[in-house]
Structures are given as C-alpha cells and as structure tokens.
NUMAR-517069 format. One line per 10 residues: number of its first residue (from 0); their letters; for each residue x, z, y of N, C-alpha, C. Coordinates in pm, whole numbers. Layout:
<sites>
NUM = A = X,Z,Y,X,Z,Y,X,Z,Y; ... .
</sites>
This chain:
<sites>
0 = IIKTTMELLD = 10323,10449,3722,10190,10417,3819,10293,10429,3962; 10341,10538,4015,10414,10565,4096,10533,10473,4122; 10608,10448,3990,10704,10330,4047,10672,10212,4104; 10557,10158,4019,10520,10054,4046,10472,10034,4182; 10406,10142,4252,10313,10176,4378,10445,10100,4510; 10542,10225,4462,10654,10205,4528,10728,10111,4553; 10738,10017,4424,10799,9889,4420,10732,9772,4533; 10610,9782,4492,10500,9703,4599,10501,9750,4725; 10518,9830,4754,10567,9893,4920,10679,9867,4950; 10782,9852,4876,10911,9818,4946,10929,9693,4941 .
10 = TLEDLTEGDF = 10878,9601,4862,10850,9452,4852,10774,9434,4982; 10671,9471,5015,10594,9452,5152,10660,9456,5298; 10742,9600,5258,10833,9627,5386,10958,9561,5404; 10968,9443,5312,11131,9363,5330,11058,9266,5401; 10934,9228,5385,10857,9072,5503,10885,9123,5644; 10913,9021,5717,10886,9041,5877,10730,9037,5897; 10752,9081,6040,10595,9086,6072,10540,8943,6034; 10601,8838,6068,10494,8710,6071,10482,8679,5890; 10590,8697,5825,10556,8691,5678,10493,8826,5582; 10468,8906,5676,10324,9007,5606,10206,8954,5686 .
20 = KKFKWFLQQA = 10189,8898,5794,10036,8824,5850,10044,8667,5743; 10117,8626,5682,10094,8504,5620,10078,8566,5470; 10117,8676,5416,10103,8735,5311,9953,8793,5286; 9899,8831,5413,9760,8882,5398,9637,8754,5410; 9679,8664,5453,9652,8562,5511,9617,8492,5298; 9724,8481,5234,9709,8414,5122,9610,8508,5036; 9603,8635,5047,9518,8713,4989,9381,8698,5024; 9331,8661,5116,9188,8629,5141,9146,8472,5091; 9271,8413,5053,9213,8255,4969,9199,8315,4791; 9064,8300,4806,9057,8263,4626,9065,8150,4550 .
30 = EILEGFPAVP = 9118,7989,4645,9165,7895,4585,9269,7914,4551; 9345,7969,4641,9507,8000,4647,9540,8099,4505; 9464,8224,4507,9469,8288,4416,9466,8236,4245; 9403,8122,4229,9413,8107,4092,9329,8159,4021; 9227,8200,4029,9147,8305,3917,9094,8414,3948; 9181,8484,4097,9151,8605,4090,9103,8608,4233; 9000,8748,4251,8914,8733,4370,8973,8736,4516; 8976,8663,4635,9001,8697,4711,8959,8878,4788; 9049,8912,4874,9040,9036,4939,8958,8993,5068; 8840,9065,5111,8770,9035,5202,8835,9057,5352 .
40 = KSQLEYADRL = 8825,8939,5415,8943,8975,5552,8909,9133,5628; 8796,9163,5624,8753,9253,5697,8849,9375,5651; 8878,9386,5544,8983,9473,5447,9139,9514,5491; 9165,9338,5513,9288,9364,5539,9344,9349,5734; 9206,9311,5772,9275,9258,5910,9337,9370,6016; 9309,9490,5991,9403,9584,6074,9513,9676,5963; 9486,9606,5846,9579,9705,5742,9691,9716,5770; 9784,9813,5712,9934,9792,5733,9966,9827,5620; 10120,9814,5579,10175,9797,5462,10092,9870,5343; 10089,10013,5393,10033,10099,5291,9901,10080,5264 .
50 = DTVDQILDTY = 9824,10060,5329,9680,10002,5321,9661,9855,5236; 9730,9758,5271,9745,9680,5188,9790,9681,5056; 9901,9769,5037,9910,9826,4875,9807,9891,4802; 9703,9954,4885,9629,10018,4822,9486,9942,4810; 9479,9834,4875,9383,9741,4847,9423,9644,4740; 9552,9616,4737,9561,9514,4607,9579,9616,4484; 9604,9723,4484,9563,9789,4331,9469,9815,4353; 9357,9811,4420,9205,9907,4399,9191,9719,4345; 9203,9599,4410,9147,9481,4393,9188,9427,4220; 9300,9409,4209,9384,9363,4102,9388,9463,3996 .
60 = QDHAVEVIIK = 9406,9558,4012,9488,9663,3928,9596,9648,3813; 9561,9624,3715,9665,9563,3636,9718,9418,3673; 9662,9334,3718,9721,9213,3803,9791,9219,3915; 9806,9325,3981,9869,9367,4073,10014,9270,4147; 10072,9339,4021,10242,9260,4052,10223,9103,4064; 10126,9059,3965,10077,8931,3906,10047,8842,4005; 9949,8939,4120,9911,8820,4225,10013,8855,4327; 10077,8939,4374,10179,8963,4461,10316,8860,4443; 10341,8838,4319,10422,8729,4303,10395,8606,4326; 10241,8561,4266,10172,8435,4356,10163,8410,4479 .
70 = VLKKINKNDL = 10156,8537,4560,10156,8514,4697,10294,8443,4777; 10409,8580,4696,10512,8562,4760,10587,8439,4714; 10524,8338,4622,10624,8210,4596,10555,8157,4671; 10438,8142,4733,10371,8091,4854,10430,8089,4990; 10465,8192,5041,10515,8218,5142,10696,8206,5125; 10747,8123,5027,10892,8134,4985,10994,8235,4980; 10939,8331,4922,11000,8472,4948,11033,8511,4770; 11157,8392,4735,11163,8389,4586,11258,8480,4539; 11342,8564,4662,11450,8667,4626,11361,8792,4597; 11246,8786,4679,11146,8928,4642,11096,8861,4484 .
80 = VKRLTNVNSA = 11038,8781,4475,10983,8749,4366,11062,8799,4233; 11166,8745,4222,11279,8809,4163,11276,8950,4102; 11270,9030,4205,11310,9153,4215,11160,9232,4151; 11056,9160,4191,10910,9191,4137,10891,9174,3991; 10949,9064,3936,10947,9019,3818,10988,9117,3694; 11096,9201,3739,11154,9268,3687,11016,9408,3671; 10994,9458,3761,10860,9557,3775,10752,9480,3692; 10739,9394,3698,10621,9334,3614,10632,9357,3450; 10741,9284,3432,10781,9295,3294,10798,9472,3238; 10819,9558,3306,10856,9678,3277,10725,9781,3301 .
90 = SKGEFRKRK = 10593,9744,3384,10493,9794,3395,10360,9741,3351; 10371,9634,3265,10251,9575,3222,10150,9675,3183; 10208,9780,3071,10089,9869,3016,10055,9978,3128; 10135,10019,3224,10109,10121,3302,9950,10139,3362; 9891,10038,3414,9769,10043,3486,9661,10060,3371; 9693,9998,3251,9560,10010,3163,9559,10156,3090; 9685,10245,3127,9667,10381,3062,9586,10426,3214; 9616,10426,3313,9536,10472,3395,9381,10500,3382; 9328,10378,3313,9169,10344,3329,9116,10478,3256 .
</sites>
C-alpha cells in the first residue's frame, strides 16, 4: 500500500500546476470517470498533492490507480499512464488486503 501511495504521489508531483488543476477538475466530473463517483469540489478545491492522493485512496480504494490512469489519459499524460500501468498490475490485490 505504501509503495502504491508513493507512486501515486510521485505521479501527481510530475504534473505542472496547470495540469494538476485540470487533473482535480476531471476528478469532479462523474460522467468522465465512467462508473466511478466524482470527488466533491469542496474536498479538492484547496487540496495539495498529498491531500489529493488521500482523497483518491479514500474514494476509490482498490480502483485508485485505475481512476488516476483514466484522468491522466484525459489530460494527455501518456508517459505517466505507462508508468502507472506497471503499478496497477503489481498492486491489484494490495487494497483488498487492507480492508
């Protein structure tokens, strides 16, 4: 879990401020997330990268990496998608063990 959390944080730290703002906007759009709930604007409005990772993990649990990949594709960050695809494959069972 810690490794996955750090990978998610590292990924968000690689975004520019503008891309991070877009990333948070997409997390608030349920229709774009295709079957996943949107994160309320009030929970992301002043969130930094650490708070955003915590919110993503709380909201999406074992689907966190999958949701982040969806959003990264929307903002054309395919290099980061490739990096996270490896994390997703390695960590699918980690969140289930946490419960």
